[in-house]
Each structure stands twice: as C-alpha cells, then as structure tokens.
C-alpha positions in Angstrom: 115.0 54.8 101.9 113.3 55.8 98.7 114.2 58.8 96.7 111.6 60.9 94.9 112.2 63.1 91.9 110.6 66.5 91.9 109.1 66.9 88.4 107.6 70.4 89.0 109.5 73.5 88.1 110.8 75.9 90.7 108.1 78.0 92.3 110.2 81.1 92.0 110.4 81.1 88.2 106.8 80.0 87.5 104.5 81.9 85.1 102.0 82.7 87.8 104.8 84.3 89.9 105.7 86.6 87.0 102.1 87.5 86.4 101.6 88.4 90.0 104.6 90.7 89.9 103.4 92.3 86.7 100.0 92.9 88.3 101.5 94.5 91.3 103.8 96.7 89.2 100.8 97.7 87.0 98.7 98.5 90.0 101.5 100.8 91.4 102.0 102.6 88.1 98.2 103.0 87.7 97.9 104.4 91.2 100.7 107.0 90.5 98.9 108.0 87.3 95.6 108.4 89.1 97.1 110.4 91.9 99.0 112.6 89.5 95.8 113.4 87.6 94.0 114.8 90.6 94.2 118.6 90.5 94.3 119.9 94.0 94.1 123.7 94.3 97.2 125.4 95.6 96.8 127.6 98.7 96.4 131.2 97.8 96.8 132.8 101.2 100.3 132.9 102.5 100.7 131.8 106.1 103.1 133.9 108.2 103.4 133.7 111.9 105.7 135.9 113.8 107.4 134.4 116.8 108.4 136.7 119.7 112.1 136.7 120.6 111.4 135.4 124.1 110.6 131.9 122.7 114.1 131.5 121.3 116.8 130.1 123.5 120.5 130.4 122.8 122.5 127.2 123.0 126.1 127.6 124.0 
C-alpha cells in the first residue's frame, strides 16, 4: 500500500474561494443599492372598502 501526500492547500481556504464569496457579496450589495435608487411613486388614492356585517362570523 502506497501513501500519497497531498501537496495542495485546502479548497476551502483557497484564494479563488474568497474571491467568489467577495463577488457574491458585492453583487448583493450592488443589487440593494440599485433597487434602493429606483423611485416608485407612492399611491395617492386611499383604498377603502366597507364590508357588510353579514360577512363576519362570531367564533365562540
């Protein structure tokens, strides 16, 4: 039985892994900034709907 030595670093702590995580975090932050800058108009008309009393049921 022959033993082999792994000479590569752990994949978890590699530089490319950190760069991918930073790219994802940057994309999420950039997305929040873009969505926050969109100015959607607030509704001016107030919506009120009166419900008749016969639709309500009492629970005992």
